[in-house]
VOMAR-796598 format. One record per atom (N, C-alpha, C): residue number from 1; residue in one letter; atom name; y, z, x. Coordinates in Angstrom, 3 decimals, padded with zeros to 6 digits. Atoms other than C-alpha are relative to their C-alpha. Layout:
# residues N
SITE NUM a CA Y Z X
...
END
This chain:
# residues 211
SITE 1 m N 000.550 000.106 001.443
SITE 1 m CA 044.983 -033.850 005.813
SITE 1 m C -000.292 -001.455 -000.162
SITE 2 y N 000.791 001.624 000.195
SITE 2 y CA 042.696 -037.098 004.812
SITE 2 y C 000.159 -000.684 -001.075
SITE 3 t N 000.262 000.800 001.544
SITE 3 t CA 042.569 -039.194 002.026
SITE 3 t C -000.791 -001.344 -000.235
SITE 4 l N 000.931 001.133 -000.211
SITE 4 l CA 039.520 -040.688 001.110
SITE 4 l C 000.031 -001.519 -001.316
SITE 5 y N 000.099 000.866 001.027
SITE 5 y CA 039.509 -043.905 -001.018
SITE 5 y C -001.699 -000.313 000.075
SITE 6 y N 001.353 000.199 -000.003
SITE 6 y CA 036.151 -044.064 -002.592
SITE 6 y C -000.563 -000.885 -001.276
SITE 7 s N 000.873 001.180 001.173
SITE 7 s CA 033.671 -045.718 -005.327
SITE 7 s C -001.357 001.572 000.372
SITE 8 p N 000.988 -000.751 000.241
SITE 8 p CA 031.042 -042.762 -006.126
SITE 8 p C -001.734 -000.719 000.491
SITE 9 g N 001.593 000.508 -000.567
SITE 9 g CA 027.386 -043.351 -004.261
SITE 9 g C 000.280 -001.148 001.220
SITE 10 a N -000.268 001.490 -000.709
SITE 10 a CA 029.000 -046.558 -002.461
SITE 10 a C -000.265 000.833 001.728
SITE 11 a N -000.059 -000.611 -001.474
SITE 11 a CA 029.393 -046.403 001.832
SITE 11 a C 000.986 001.060 -000.016
SITE 12 s N -000.923 -001.341 -000.530
SITE 12 s CA 032.364 -043.682 001.454
SITE 12 s C -000.565 001.269 -000.249
SITE 13 w N 000.882 -000.783 000.560
SITE 13 w CA 029.452 -041.647 000.181
SITE 13 w C 000.172 001.319 001.477
SITE 14 v N 000.331 -000.847 -001.197
SITE 14 v CA 028.841 -040.438 003.630
SITE 14 v C 000.964 000.823 000.636
SITE 15 l N -001.105 -000.658 -001.031
SITE 15 l CA 032.356 -039.835 004.933
SITE 15 l C 000.682 001.060 -000.973
SITE 16 h N -000.358 -000.920 000.719
SITE 16 h CA 032.933 -037.839 001.807
SITE 16 h C -000.942 001.350 000.199
SITE 17 w N 000.324 -000.730 -000.385
SITE 17 w CA 030.328 -035.786 002.654
SITE 17 w C 000.063 000.956 001.472
SITE 18 l N -000.670 -000.434 -001.380
SITE 18 l CA 031.398 -035.122 006.199
SITE 18 l C 001.214 000.657 -000.245
SITE 19 l N -001.526 -000.268 000.880
SITE 19 l CA 034.479 -034.364 004.709
SITE 19 l C -000.374 001.584 -000.324
SITE 20 i N 000.757 -001.517 000.268
SITE 20 i CA 032.601 -031.517 003.081
SITE 20 i C -000.643 000.664 000.598
SITE 21 d N 000.724 -000.739 -001.034
SITE 21 d CA 030.705 -030.210 005.705
SITE 21 d C 000.457 000.206 001.347
SITE 22 l N -000.892 -000.408 -000.982
SITE 22 l CA 033.036 -030.083 008.464
SITE 22 l C 001.581 000.751 -000.993
SITE 23 e N -001.362 -000.817 000.437
SITE 23 e CA 035.243 -028.042 006.188
SITE 23 e C 001.148 -000.496 -000.135
SITE 24 l N -001.584 000.881 -000.419
SITE 24 l CA 038.327 -030.968 006.598
SITE 24 l C 000.398 000.243 -001.048
SITE 25 p N -000.681 -000.136 001.213
SITE 25 p CA 040.858 -030.665 003.939
SITE 25 p C 000.368 -001.378 -000.438
SITE 26 y N 000.202 001.396 000.491
SITE 26 y CA 040.769 -034.006 001.913
SITE 26 y C 000.563 000.003 -001.606
SITE 27 e N -000.051 000.533 001.243
SITE 27 e CA 041.775 -035.607 -001.054
SITE 27 e C -000.469 -000.886 -000.150
SITE 28 l N 000.602 001.014 000.150
SITE 28 l CA 040.180 -038.306 -003.307
SITE 28 l C 000.575 -000.908 -000.791
SITE 29 r N -001.355 001.034 001.000
SITE 29 r CA 041.462 -041.259 -004.730
SITE 29 r C -001.090 -001.463 -000.299
SITE 30 r N 001.226 000.840 000.188
SITE 30 r CA 038.553 -043.316 -006.570
SITE 30 r C 000.577 -001.251 -000.356
SITE 31 l N -000.161 001.362 000.697
SITE 31 l CA 038.304 -046.902 -007.041
SITE 31 l C -000.803 -000.524 -000.710
SITE 32 d N 000.587 000.772 000.818
SITE 32 d CA 037.182 -048.935 -009.779
SITE 32 d C -000.666 -000.996 000.704
SITE 33 l N 000.701 000.762 -000.612
SITE 33 l CA 034.509 -051.432 -008.039
SITE 33 l C 000.279 -001.253 -000.984
SITE 34 a N 000.210 001.329 001.628
SITE 34 a CA 033.782 -053.425 -011.669
SITE 34 a C 001.567 -000.502 -000.297
SITE 35 a N -001.221 001.198 000.570
SITE 35 a CA 037.067 -053.897 -012.053
SITE 35 a C 001.043 -000.267 000.720
SITE 36 g N -000.835 000.376 -000.913
SITE 36 g CA 038.549 -054.917 -009.135
SITE 36 g C 001.092 000.919 000.670
SITE 37 e N -001.006 -000.424 -000.712
SITE 37 e CA 040.486 -052.522 -008.089
SITE 37 e C 000.530 000.198 001.820
SITE 38 q N 000.052 000.316 -001.075
SITE 38 q CA 039.561 -052.795 -004.560
SITE 38 q C 000.831 -000.947 000.695
SITE 39 k N -000.982 001.455 -000.826
SITE 39 k CA 041.246 -056.305 -004.055
SITE 39 k C 000.990 -000.194 -000.817
SITE 40 q N -001.312 000.146 000.285
SITE 40 q CA 044.487 -055.473 -005.423
SITE 40 q C 000.833 000.527 001.132
SITE 41 p N -000.998 000.029 -001.111
SITE 41 p CA 047.584 -056.017 -003.334
SITE 41 p C -000.105 001.422 000.454
SITE 42 e N -000.574 -001.643 -000.980
SITE 42 e CA 048.208 -052.228 -002.692
SITE 42 e C -001.391 000.379 000.790
SITE 43 y N 000.955 -000.215 -000.989
SITE 43 y CA 044.716 -051.666 -001.629
SITE 43 y C -000.172 -000.395 001.011
SITE 44 l N 000.383 000.994 -000.593
SITE 44 l CA 044.508 -054.658 000.126
SITE 44 l C 000.659 000.489 001.665
SITE 45 a N -000.543 -000.119 -000.791
SITE 45 a CA 047.273 -053.805 002.189
SITE 45 a C -000.153 001.541 001.302
SITE 46 i N 000.774 -001.668 -000.652
SITE 46 i CA 045.487 -050.162 003.693
SITE 46 i C -001.291 -000.811 000.696
SITE 47 n N 001.391 000.367 -000.110
SITE 47 n CA 042.400 -052.218 004.016
SITE 47 n C -000.413 -001.771 -000.400
SITE 48 p N -000.395 001.416 000.151
SITE 48 p CA 042.586 -055.971 004.003
SITE 48 p C -001.139 -000.785 -000.417
SITE 49 l N 001.764 000.400 000.215
SITE 49 l CA 038.320 -056.336 003.880
SITE 49 l C -000.111 000.346 -001.816
SITE 50 g N 000.117 -000.264 001.518
SITE 50 g CA 038.901 -055.174 000.106
SITE 50 g C -001.267 000.607 -000.172
SITE 51 v N 000.705 -001.034 000.878
SITE 51 v CA 036.085 -052.649 000.140
SITE 51 v C 000.153 001.231 000.453
SITE 52 v N -000.151 -001.719 -000.455
SITE 52 v CA 035.425 -048.686 000.528
SITE 52 v C -001.026 000.047 000.818
SITE 53 p N -001.482 -000.841 000.883
SITE 53 p CA 036.036 -047.033 001.623
SITE 53 p C 001.220 -000.245 001.229
SITE 54 t N -001.698 -000.665 -000.846
SITE 54 t CA 039.523 -045.982 003.257
SITE 54 t C 000.197 000.736 000.390
SITE 55 l N -000.164 -001.696 000.318
SITE 55 l CA 040.375 -043.030 004.932
SITE 55 l C 001.446 000.108 000.485
SITE 56 l N -000.777 000.099 -000.037
SITE 56 l CA 043.482 -042.070 005.096
SITE 56 l C 000.383 001.263 001.463
SITE 57 v N -000.661 -001.355 -000.590
SITE 57 v CA 044.671 -039.657 008.360
SITE 57 v C 001.229 -000.090 000.402
SITE 58 d N -001.618 -000.111 000.044
SITE 58 d CA 048.143 -038.652 008.429
SITE 58 d C 000.510 -001.062 -000.444
SITE 59 g N -001.230 001.106 000.215
SITE 59 g CA 048.929 -041.359 006.282
SITE 59 g C -000.379 -001.425 000.657
SITE 60 q N 000.143 001.412 -000.708
SITE 60 q CA 047.522 -044.345 008.564
SITE 60 q C -001.423 -000.295 -000.294
SITE 61 p N 001.734 -000.384 000.456
SITE 61 p CA 044.174 -045.726 007.551
SITE 61 p C -000.558 -000.535 001.347
SITE 62 l N 000.753 000.172 -000.671
SITE 62 l CA 041.323 -046.333 008.965
SITE 62 l C -001.455 -000.233 -000.651
SITE 63 w N 001.177 000.237 000.532
SITE 63 w CA 038.056 -048.339 007.803
SITE 63 w C -001.254 -000.453 000.798
SITE 64 e N 001.233 000.262 -000.473
SITE 64 e CA 034.227 -049.780 008.513
SITE 64 e C -000.321 001.553 000.312
SITE 65 t N 000.426 -001.447 000.094
SITE 65 t CA 032.217 -046.623 008.004
SITE 65 t C -000.603 000.568 001.473
SITE 66 g N 000.940 -000.661 -001.408
SITE 66 g CA 030.350 -046.348 010.900
SITE 66 g C 001.317 000.688 000.974
SITE 67 g N -000.818 -000.942 -000.749
SITE 67 g CA 033.638 -045.817 013.128
SITE 67 g C 000.967 001.002 -000.536
SITE 68 v N -000.827 -001.558 000.380
SITE 68 v CA 035.332 -043.378 010.754
SITE 68 v C -000.835 001.133 000.349
SITE 69 l N 000.861 -001.177 000.056
SITE 69 l CA 032.202 -041.473 010.597
SITE 69 l C -000.163 000.638 001.537
SITE 70 l N -000.247 -000.633 -001.354
SITE 70 l CA 032.281 -041.425 014.681
SITE 70 l C 000.944 000.993 -000.067
SITE 71 h N -001.464 -000.739 -000.157
SITE 71 h CA 036.173 -040.254 014.140
SITE 71 h C -000.417 001.538 -000.675
SITE 72 l N 000.357 -001.478 000.508
SITE 72 l CA 034.877 -037.463 011.510
SITE 72 l C -000.603 000.851 001.099
SITE 73 a N 001.232 -001.080 -000.882
SITE 73 a CA 032.244 -036.094 014.172
SITE 73 a C 000.442 000.428 000.776
SITE 74 e N -000.698 -000.087 -001.184
SITE 74 e CA 034.643 -035.750 016.576
SITE 74 e C 001.290 001.400 -000.449
SITE 75 a N -000.900 -000.880 000.021
SITE 75 a CA 037.238 -033.636 014.441
SITE 75 a C -000.074 001.504 -000.227
SITE 76 r N 000.178 -001.231 000.255
SITE 76 r CA 035.825 -030.549 014.337
SITE 76 r C -001.840 000.265 001.462
SITE 77 p N 000.962 000.520 -000.763
SITE 77 p CA 033.383 -030.655 017.524
SITE 77 p C -000.739 001.506 -000.047
SITE 78 e N 000.505 -001.222 000.082
SITE 78 e CA 032.367 -026.681 017.142
SITE 78 e C -001.514 -000.205 -001.127
SITE 79 a N 001.191 000.737 000.658
SITE 79 a CA 029.873 -028.114 014.038
SITE 79 a C -000.905 -000.511 000.878
SITE 80 g N 001.053 001.022 -000.499
SITE 80 g CA 028.050 -030.300 016.702
SITE 80 g C -000.469 -000.798 -000.564
SITE 81 l N 000.657 001.450 000.343
SITE 81 l CA 027.554 -033.300 014.930
SITE 81 l C 000.304 -000.930 000.722
SITE 82 a N -000.152 000.715 -001.424
SITE 82 a CA 028.537 -034.887 018.187
SITE 82 a C -000.083 000.393 001.079
SITE 83 p N 000.590 -000.176 -000.776
SITE 83 p CA 026.980 -034.693 021.024
SITE 83 p C 001.321 000.628 000.940
SITE 84 t N -000.883 -000.174 -001.019
SITE 84 t CA 029.061 -033.973 024.277
SITE 84 t C 000.669 -001.574 000.818
SITE 85 v N -000.213 000.934 -000.289
SITE 85 v CA 030.888 -036.427 025.833
SITE 85 v C -000.001 -000.182 000.836
SITE 86 a N 000.500 000.407 -001.084
SITE 86 a CA 029.741 -038.416 028.433
SITE 86 a C -001.590 000.144 000.770
SITE 87 t N 001.329 -000.388 -000.017
SITE 87 t CA 026.281 -037.462 027.882
SITE 87 t C -000.902 -001.089 -000.365
SITE 88 l N 000.847 001.072 000.184
SITE 88 l CA 023.336 -039.277 027.394
SITE 88 l C -000.398 -000.072 -001.117
SITE 89 d N 000.235 -000.095 001.861
SITE 89 d CA 022.978 -037.845 023.710
SITE 89 d C 001.248 -000.705 -000.627
SITE 90 r N -001.149 000.608 000.550
SITE 90 r CA 026.308 -038.868 023.356
SITE 90 r C 000.032 -001.743 -000.082
SITE 91 a N -000.046 000.903 000.040
SITE 91 a CA 025.518 -042.120 024.145
SITE 91 a C -001.023 -000.110 -000.886
SITE 92 h N 001.100 000.375 001.283
SITE 92 h CA 022.386 -042.411 021.878
SITE 92 h C 000.559 000.054 -001.241
SITE 93 h N -000.864 000.224 001.587
SITE 93 h CA 024.908 -040.971 018.889
SITE 93 h C 000.696 -001.596 -000.285
SITE 94 y N -000.482 001.310 000.526
SITE 94 y CA 026.699 -044.405 019.344
SITE 94 y C -000.774 -000.875 -000.537
SITE 95 q N 000.989 001.121 -000.090
SITE 95 q CA 023.866 -046.225 019.828
SITE 95 q C -000.523 000.065 -001.963
SITE 96 w N 000.695 000.249 001.218
SITE 96 w CA 022.047 -045.125 016.389
SITE 96 w C 001.116 -000.550 -001.114
SITE 97 t N -001.322 000.328 001.397
SITE 97 t CA 025.809 -045.458 014.385
SITE 97 t C 000.202 -001.330 000.168
SITE 98 v N -000.486 001.766 000.544
SITE 98 v CA 026.481 -049.002 015.237
SITE 98 v C -001.454 -000.300 -000.090
SITE 99 h N 001.047 000.605 000.341
SITE 99 h CA 022.864 -049.989 015.046
SITE 99 h C -000.620 000.178 -001.585
SITE 100 l N -000.125 -000.057 001.649
SITE 100 l CA 022.857 -048.493 011.230
SITE 100 l C 000.667 -000.912 -000.885
SITE 101 a N -001.198 000.956 000.558
SITE 101 a CA 026.135 -049.836 010.870
SITE 101 a C -000.158 -001.467 000.121
SITE 102 n N -000.344 001.487 -000.035
SITE 102 n CA 025.402 -053.462 012.052
SITE 102 n C -001.454 -000.487 -000.210
SITE 103 d N 000.840 000.792 000.348
SITE 103 d CA 021.794 -053.884 011.324
SITE 103 d C -000.772 000.643 -001.358
SITE 104 l N 000.838 -000.444 001.184
SITE 104 l CA 020.350 -051.660 008.637
SITE 104 l C 000.819 -000.453 -001.146
SITE 105 q N -000.801 -000.033 000.800
SITE 105 q CA 023.144 -051.326 006.305
SITE 105 q C 000.635 -001.435 -000.823
SITE 106 p N -000.406 001.361 000.543
SITE 106 p CA 024.323 -055.208 006.090
SITE 106 p C -001.708 -000.524 -000.807
SITE 107 l N 001.544 000.326 000.648
SITE 107 l CA 020.315 -055.494 004.734
SITE 107 l C 000.381 000.569 -001.443
SITE 108 f N -000.187 000.003 001.113
SITE 108 f CA 021.309 -054.109 001.889
SITE 108 f C 001.020 -000.027 -001.144
SITE 109 r N -000.727 000.996 001.070
SITE 109 r CA 023.947 -056.040 000.769
SITE 109 r C -000.959 -001.312 -000.253
SITE 110 r N 000.914 000.928 000.242
SITE 110 r CA 021.492 -058.466 000.758
SITE 110 r C -000.539 000.082 -001.067
SITE 111 w N 001.129 -000.415 000.693
SITE 111 w CA 019.271 -056.707 -001.311
SITE 111 w C 000.757 -000.027 -001.409
SITE 112 f N -000.846 -000.006 001.567
SITE 112 f CA 021.742 -055.593 -004.083
SITE 112 f C 001.149 -000.912 -000.129
SITE 113 y N -000.208 001.633 001.073
SITE 113 y CA 023.534 -058.837 -004.601
SITE 113 y C -000.262 -001.473 001.426
SITE 114 p N 000.053 001.368 -000.393
SITE 114 p CA 021.837 -061.758 -003.161
SITE 114 p C 000.328 -001.684 -000.250
SITE 115 h N 000.169 001.320 000.915
SITE 115 h CA 022.812 -064.218 -005.172
SITE 115 h C 001.673 -000.362 000.984
SITE 116 e N -000.749 000.227 -001.061
SITE 116 e CA 025.918 -063.979 -002.194
SITE 116 e C -000.382 -000.934 000.979
SITE 117 i N -000.001 000.522 -001.026
SITE 117 i CA 024.135 -065.133 000.393
SITE 117 i C -000.394 -001.951 000.001
SITE 118 a N -000.253 001.445 000.407
SITE 118 a CA 023.627 -068.933 -000.925
SITE 118 a C -000.606 -000.498 -001.432
SITE 119 g N 000.414 -000.196 001.666
SITE 119 g CA 023.451 -068.283 -004.817
SITE 119 g C -001.118 000.162 -000.787
SITE 120 d N 000.974 -000.926 001.162
SITE 120 d CA 021.478 -067.569 -007.900
SITE 120 d C -001.096 -000.617 000.087
SITE 121 e N 001.345 000.384 -000.338
SITE 121 e CA 018.917 -070.190 -006.908
SITE 121 e C -001.299 000.880 000.984
SITE 122 v N 001.265 -000.967 -000.912
SITE 122 v CA 017.293 -068.126 -004.247
SITE 122 v C 000.186 001.718 000.465
SITE 123 v N -000.001 -001.307 000.607
SITE 123 v CA 017.957 -065.008 -005.504
SITE 123 v C -001.518 000.870 000.442
SITE 124 d N 001.147 -000.390 -000.383
SITE 124 d CA 014.196 -063.923 -004.973
SITE 124 d C -000.507 000.229 000.775
SITE 125 k N 000.430 000.238 -001.820
SITE 125 k CA 013.480 -065.161 -001.856
SITE 125 k C 001.425 000.570 000.866
SITE 126 v N -001.097 -000.739 -000.771
SITE 126 v CA 016.928 -063.369 -000.050
SITE 126 v C -000.825 001.809 -000.230
SITE 127 k N 000.614 -001.265 000.013
SITE 127 k CA 015.684 -060.193 -002.118
SITE 127 k C -001.286 000.177 001.048
SITE 128 a N 001.160 -000.385 000.058
SITE 128 a CA 012.046 -060.251 -001.039
SITE 128 a C 000.267 -000.313 002.260
SITE 129 t N -000.387 -000.154 -001.353
SITE 129 t CA 013.353 -061.128 002.927
SITE 129 t C 000.739 001.323 000.252
SITE 130 a N -000.942 -001.475 -000.149
SITE 130 a CA 016.026 -057.960 002.781
SITE 130 a C -000.862 000.782 -000.707
SITE 131 r N 000.761 -001.472 000.128
SITE 131 r CA 013.457 -055.463 001.487
SITE 131 r C -001.176 -000.420 001.167
SITE 132 e N 001.303 -000.093 -001.086
SITE 132 e CA 010.610 -056.610 004.119
SITE 132 e C 001.106 000.432 001.641
SITE 133 a N -000.371 -000.434 -001.501
SITE 133 a CA 013.350 -056.161 007.021
SITE 133 a C 000.728 001.099 -000.588
SITE 134 i N -000.145 -001.402 -000.291
SITE 134 i CA 014.482 -052.944 005.520
SITE 134 i C -001.528 000.903 000.506
SITE 135 e N 001.530 -000.886 -000.373
SITE 135 e CA 010.775 -051.588 005.254
SITE 135 e C -000.487 000.229 001.689
SITE 136 a N 000.503 -000.422 -002.138
SITE 136 a CA 010.238 -052.500 009.135
SITE 136 a C 001.443 000.837 000.869
SITE 137 s N -000.957 -001.461 -000.780
SITE 137 s CA 013.607 -050.801 010.369
SITE 137 s C -000.666 001.055 -000.646
SITE 138 f N 000.325 -001.176 000.122
SITE 138 f CA 012.504 -047.850 008.110
SITE 138 f C -001.220 000.447 000.528
SITE 139 e N 001.446 -000.665 -001.356
SITE 139 e CA 009.075 -048.107 010.119
SITE 139 e C 000.468 000.367 001.578
SITE 140 r N 000.470 000.199 -001.404
SITE 140 r CA 010.228 -048.486 013.236
SITE 140 r C 001.491 001.783 000.240
SITE 141 i N -000.486 -001.084 000.453
SITE 141 i CA 012.712 -045.414 012.286
SITE 141 i C -000.691 001.244 -000.100
SITE 142 d N 000.684 -000.857 -000.036
SITE 142 d CA 010.035 -043.205 011.348
SITE 142 d C -000.826 -000.006 001.039
SITE 143 r N 000.973 -000.052 -001.446
SITE 143 r CA 007.977 -044.017 014.410
SITE 143 r C 000.716 000.958 000.886
SITE 144 h N -001.058 -000.857 -001.225
SITE 144 h CA 011.086 -042.589 016.548
SITE 144 h C -000.149 001.089 -000.721
SITE 145 l N -000.017 -000.581 000.833
SITE 145 l CA 011.269 -040.121 014.163
SITE 145 l C -001.291 001.331 000.309
SITE 146 q N 001.038 -001.089 -000.516
SITE 146 q CA 007.768 -038.595 014.826
SITE 146 q C -000.094 000.472 001.342
SITE 147 q N -000.086 -000.401 -001.453
SITE 147 q CA 007.910 -039.063 018.461
SITE 147 q C 000.942 000.770 000.856
SITE 148 r N -001.204 -000.888 -000.675
SITE 148 r CA 011.160 -037.488 019.389
SITE 148 r C 000.813 000.484 -001.071
SITE 149 g N -000.885 -001.154 001.486
SITE 149 g CA 012.449 -035.981 016.106
SITE 149 g C 000.160 001.470 000.003
SITE 150 p N 000.552 000.419 001.685
SITE 150 p CA 012.617 -034.290 013.953
SITE 150 p C 001.173 -001.076 -000.691
SITE 151 w N -000.566 000.970 000.074
SITE 151 w CA 016.403 -036.191 014.426
SITE 151 w C -000.164 -000.888 000.448
SITE 152 l N -000.065 001.263 -001.021
SITE 152 l CA 017.625 -039.460 015.324
SITE 152 l C 000.340 000.529 001.747
SITE 153 l N -000.342 -001.105 -001.513
SITE 153 l CA 018.971 -037.195 018.725
SITE 153 l C -001.023 000.853 000.479
SITE 154 g N 000.665 -000.855 -000.436
SITE 154 g CA 016.351 -035.270 019.013
SITE 154 g C -000.353 001.392 -000.720
SITE 155 p N -000.224 -001.007 000.567
SITE 155 p CA 015.974 -031.654 018.224
SITE 155 p C 001.229 000.854 -000.800
SITE 156 r N -001.381 -000.076 000.884
SITE 156 r CA 019.591 -031.584 016.343
SITE 156 r C 000.392 -000.706 -000.751
SITE 157 a N -001.037 000.978 001.117
SITE 157 a CA 021.099 -033.066 013.473
SITE 157 a C 001.393 000.015 000.728
SITE 158 s N -001.540 000.551 -000.893
SITE 158 s CA 024.114 -035.099 014.366
SITE 158 s C 000.485 -000.985 -000.986
SITE 159 a N -000.774 000.756 001.137
SITE 159 a CA 026.407 -037.312 011.743
SITE 159 a C -000.639 -001.410 -000.206
SITE 160 a N 000.721 001.431 000.311
SITE 160 a CA 024.242 -040.473 012.418
SITE 160 a C -000.969 000.235 -001.011
SITE 161 d N 001.558 -000.635 001.279
SITE 161 d CA 021.240 -038.443 010.498
SITE 161 d C 000.778 000.027 -001.475
SITE 162 f N -000.610 -000.473 001.136
SITE 162 f CA 024.107 -037.699 007.735
SITE 162 f C -000.100 -001.722 -000.038
SITE 163 y N 000.144 001.910 000.334
SITE 163 y CA 024.501 -042.414 007.663
SITE 163 y C -001.218 -000.302 -000.111
SITE 164 l N 001.006 000.938 000.592
SITE 164 l CA 021.000 -042.685 007.605
SITE 164 l C -000.705 001.029 -000.676
SITE 165 t N 000.207 -000.798 001.486
SITE 165 t CA 020.407 -040.075 004.755
SITE 165 t C 000.883 -000.884 -001.161
SITE 166 m N -000.572 000.722 000.992
SITE 166 m CA 022.748 -042.417 003.037
SITE 166 m C -000.555 -001.408 -000.458
SITE 167 l N 000.946 001.629 -000.385
SITE 167 l CA 020.793 -045.777 003.750
SITE 167 l C -001.097 000.154 -000.987
SITE 168 m N 001.540 -000.199 000.164
SITE 168 m CA 017.721 -043.913 002.516
SITE 168 m C -000.021 000.458 -001.481
SITE 169 r N -000.144 -000.097 001.613
SITE 169 r CA 019.345 -043.100 -000.831
SITE 169 r C -000.274 -000.659 000.061
SITE 170 w N -000.166 001.506 -000.165
SITE 170 w CA 020.084 -046.338 -000.823
SITE 170 w C -001.561 -000.741 -000.933
SITE 171 s N 000.970 000.465 000.457
SITE 171 s CA 016.537 -047.440 -001.377
SITE 171 s C -000.841 000.602 -000.853
SITE 172 r N 000.365 -000.598 000.799
SITE 172 r CA 015.911 -045.076 -003.751
SITE 172 r C -000.948 -000.523 -001.535
SITE 173 n N 001.192 001.139 001.313
SITE 173 n CA 014.505 -047.560 -006.208
SITE 173 n C -000.407 -001.099 000.073
SITE 174 m N 000.973 000.717 -000.801
SITE 174 m CA 013.026 -049.866 -004.489
SITE 174 m C -001.269 -000.129 -000.266
SITE 175 p N 001.586 -000.154 -000.218
SITE 175 p CA 009.435 -050.680 -004.083
SITE 175 p C -000.474 001.030 000.531
SITE 176 r N 000.874 -000.880 -000.881
SITE 176 r CA 008.692 -048.692 -001.460
SITE 176 r C 001.359 000.833 000.715
SITE 177 p N -000.711 -000.533 -000.746
SITE 177 p CA 011.461 -046.289 -000.667
SITE 177 p C 000.206 000.835 000.711
SITE 178 a N 000.197 -000.615 -001.047
SITE 178 a CA 012.460 -044.404 002.405
SITE 178 a C -001.194 001.328 -000.324
SITE 179 t N 000.789 -001.278 000.496
SITE 179 t CA 011.028 -041.100 001.374
SITE 179 t C -001.927 -000.380 -000.082
SITE 180 e N 001.212 000.091 000.027
SITE 180 e CA 007.712 -042.936 001.414
SITE 180 e C -000.486 000.221 002.023
SITE 181 w N 000.515 -000.069 -001.461
SITE 181 w CA 007.372 -042.583 005.402
SITE 181 w C 000.528 001.472 000.091
SITE 182 p N 000.432 -001.431 -000.353
SITE 182 p CA 006.430 -038.901 006.340
SITE 182 p C 001.214 000.786 000.341
SITE 183 a N -001.085 000.055 -001.059
SITE 183 a CA 009.284 -038.649 009.098
SITE 183 a C 001.305 000.218 -000.836
SITE 184 l N -000.993 -000.254 000.749
SITE 184 l CA 011.864 -039.472 006.772
SITE 184 l C 000.088 000.376 -000.952
SITE 185 q N 000.147 -000.647 001.140
SITE 185 q CA 011.062 -037.977 003.840
SITE 185 q C 000.030 001.781 000.542
SITE 186 a N -000.630 -001.453 -000.381
SITE 186 a CA 011.065 -034.426 005.989
SITE 186 a C 001.324 -000.296 000.247
SITE 187 m N -001.514 -000.303 -000.061
SITE 187 m CA 014.457 -035.167 006.898
SITE 187 m C 001.033 -000.115 -000.920
SITE 188 a N -000.473 000.175 000.865
SITE 188 a CA 015.671 -036.180 003.964
SITE 188 a C -000.426 001.162 -000.966
SITE 189 a N 000.520 -001.485 000.667
SITE 189 a CA 014.305 -033.102 002.386
SITE 189 a C 000.921 001.221 000.730
SITE 190 q N -000.839 -001.275 -000.763
SITE 190 q CA 016.343 -030.938 005.349
SITE 190 q C 001.610 -000.474 -000.420
SITE 191 m N -001.187 000.634 000.193
SITE 191 m CA 019.428 -033.200 004.804
SITE 191 m C 000.663 000.777 -001.873
SITE 192 r N -000.514 -000.331 001.445
SITE 192 r CA 019.323 -032.599 000.691
SITE 192 r C 000.528 001.126 -000.026
SITE 193 a N -000.014 -001.684 -000.098
SITE 193 a CA 019.007 -028.620 001.404
SITE 193 a C 001.290 000.355 000.329
SITE 194 r N -001.962 -000.517 -000.502
SITE 194 r CA 022.539 -028.522 002.893
SITE 194 r C 000.937 000.432 -001.001
SITE 195 p N -000.928 -000.581 001.105
SITE 195 p CA 025.089 -026.983 000.842
SITE 195 p C 000.887 -000.750 -000.577
SITE 196 s N -001.193 001.132 -000.181
SITE 196 s CA 027.277 -029.863 001.284
SITE 196 s C -000.576 -000.910 -000.868
SITE 197 f N 001.320 000.360 000.641
SITE 197 f CA 024.334 -031.942 -000.387
SITE 197 f C 000.885 000.095 -001.465
SITE 198 k N 000.351 -000.834 000.944
SITE 198 k CA 024.277 -030.464 -003.442
SITE 198 k C 002.125 -000.261 -000.537
SITE 199 l N -001.319 -000.140 000.504
SITE 199 l CA 028.476 -030.364 -003.777
SITE 199 l C 000.733 -001.298 000.324
SITE 200 l N -000.691 001.216 000.301
SITE 200 l CA 028.912 -034.156 -002.726
SITE 200 l C -000.064 -000.620 -001.248
SITE 201 n N 000.249 000.492 001.633
SITE 201 n CA 027.167 -035.124 -005.759
SITE 201 n C 000.333 000.267 -000.475
SITE 202 e N -000.243 -000.330 001.657
SITE 202 e CA 028.527 -032.713 -008.130
SITE 202 e C 001.762 -000.706 -000.083
SITE 203 r N -000.870 000.554 000.069
SITE 203 r CA 031.841 -033.873 -006.952
SITE 203 r C 000.385 -001.942 -000.278
SITE 204 e N 000.443 002.061 000.476
SITE 204 e CA 030.681 -038.026 -007.126
SITE 204 e C -000.402 -000.191 -001.556
SITE 205 g N 000.488 000.386 001.493
SITE 205 g CA 029.089 -037.287 -010.668
SITE 205 g C -001.242 -000.447 000.163
SITE 206 l N 001.435 000.976 -000.474
SITE 206 l CA 025.712 -038.364 -008.943
SITE 206 l C -000.834 000.890 -000.540
SITE 207 t N 001.429 -000.650 000.676
SITE 207 t CA 022.377 -037.055 -010.465
SITE 207 t C -000.940 -000.486 000.437
SITE 208 e N 001.275 000.426 -000.639
SITE 208 e CA 020.115 -039.549 -008.522
SITE 208 e C -000.422 000.581 001.412
SITE 209 w N 000.685 -000.519 -001.328
SITE 209 w CA 018.054 -038.072 -005.706
SITE 209 w C 000.260 000.961 000.286
SITE 210 l N 000.085 -001.346 -000.136
SITE 210 l CA 018.450 -034.790 -005.488
SITE 210 l C -000.261 000.850 000.678
SITE 211 q N 000.826 -001.062 -000.581
SITE 211 q CA 015.719 -033.317 -004.416
SITE 211 q C -001.669 -001.077 -000.208
END
């Protein structure tokens, strides 16, 4: 049994999606981030970073979105969301997941919370540089998908594509959202067509970016 500590639309979203798509048994525990529930001692005892997500696996906590995603992708091998161990495809799966976690996702932190970098005085500059870097990343990924896609690993979707879709969703209200790149738009359309995508958003009470 899995227990996911989440907040609607946050980084927990992609793990919730995988739990649904892989038909794994789970329960949800919602945290009110605006009220600071993620900073309470009870939660810090299982996730010392004080952020979502945290996934309890048989009562034991796991955190870091990319790492938990890789674990879930292996939980049901027959689903094919993680390539075979020790293959080059598997290495590429690790590569893209780590890239999204280390390079692209942190840029959104700068975009949404620019004051954290150096105070309110430089908010506009931080947002501008974050936007430039996010768009450059989407440009590179779109070019990769056009050349080697339609998925990050080529002809078949993997858990890394779920991760990328979450980050694309986060860009929905930016001046140039990810869906303005043709290959990314095509990939998003296919991901949003999965039955699990509709169910995910219903369970989280989300109504934006459904199609």
